[in-house]
C-alpha positions in Angstrom: -73.2 27.8 14.2 -70.1 27.1 16.5 -72.5 25.5 18.9 -69.5 23.9 20.7 -68.2 26.1 22.5 -71.0 26.6 25.3 -70.7 24.8 28.8 -73.2 21.9 29.6 -75.2 20.2 27.4 -78.0 22.9 28.5 -77.3 26.2 26.3 -76.6 24.4 23.4 -80.3 22.7 23.1 -81.1 25.3 23.4 -79.8 27.2 20.9 -80.5 24.5 18.7 -84.1 23.7 19.1 -84.2 27.6 19.5 -82.6 28.1 15.5 -84.1 24.7 14.6 -85.8 26.7 10.8 -84.3 29.6 10.4 -81.7 30.6 8.2 -79.2 33.2 7.9 -78.7 33.9 12.5 -75.0 33.5 14.0 -74.9 32.5 17.8 -72.0 34.3 20.5 -71.4 34.0 23.8 -70.9 36.2 26.3 -68.6 37.1 29.6 -71.8 37.1 31.8 -73.3 33.4 30.7 -76.2 34.6 28.1 -76.0 34.0 24.0 -75.7 36.6 21.5 -77.9 35.6 18.3 -77.2 38.3 15.4 -79.2 37.5 12.8 -79.0 37.7 9.0 -79.7 42.0 8.5 -78.1 41.9 12.0 -80.5 42.7 14.5 -78.4 41.5 17.8 -81.2 39.6 20.3 -79.8 38.0 23.6 -80.5 35.4 25.2 -79.5 33.6 29.4 -77.3 30.3 28.5 -80.3 29.4 31.6 -83.3 30.5 31.2 -84.9 30.3 34.7 -88.4 30.5 33.3 -90.4 27.0 31.7 -92.2 29.5 28.6 -88.6 31.1 28.4 -88.2 28.5 25.1 -91.5 30.1 23.5 -90.9 33.2 24.0 -87.2 33.5 22.3 -88.5 31.4 19.2 -91.3 33.7 19.3 -89.1 36.8 19.3 -87.1 35.6 16.5 -89.4 34.8 14.1 -91.2 38.6 14.9 -87.5 39.8 13.6 -87.2 37.0 11.0 -90.5 38.9 9.5 -89.8 42.4 10.1 -87.6 42.2 8.4 -88.6 40.3 5.8 -91.1 42.4 5.2 -89.2 45.6 4.4 -86.5 44.6 2.6 
């Protein structure tokens, strides 16, 4: 997971916290200050690198859990 490409510690910390406990997700940055997460089955999730909502981390973590759960039940 190449988190070293993120500017500043805030985006890096967000990605590490968000992906803790998940397997197979890859991380890339976009030109518009967003983070692109690609799941193990090819799912794409775009999140803000600097979220303004205090619940953004929890909401994004829940989103990744739901996506992971859905792809596991399909397999």
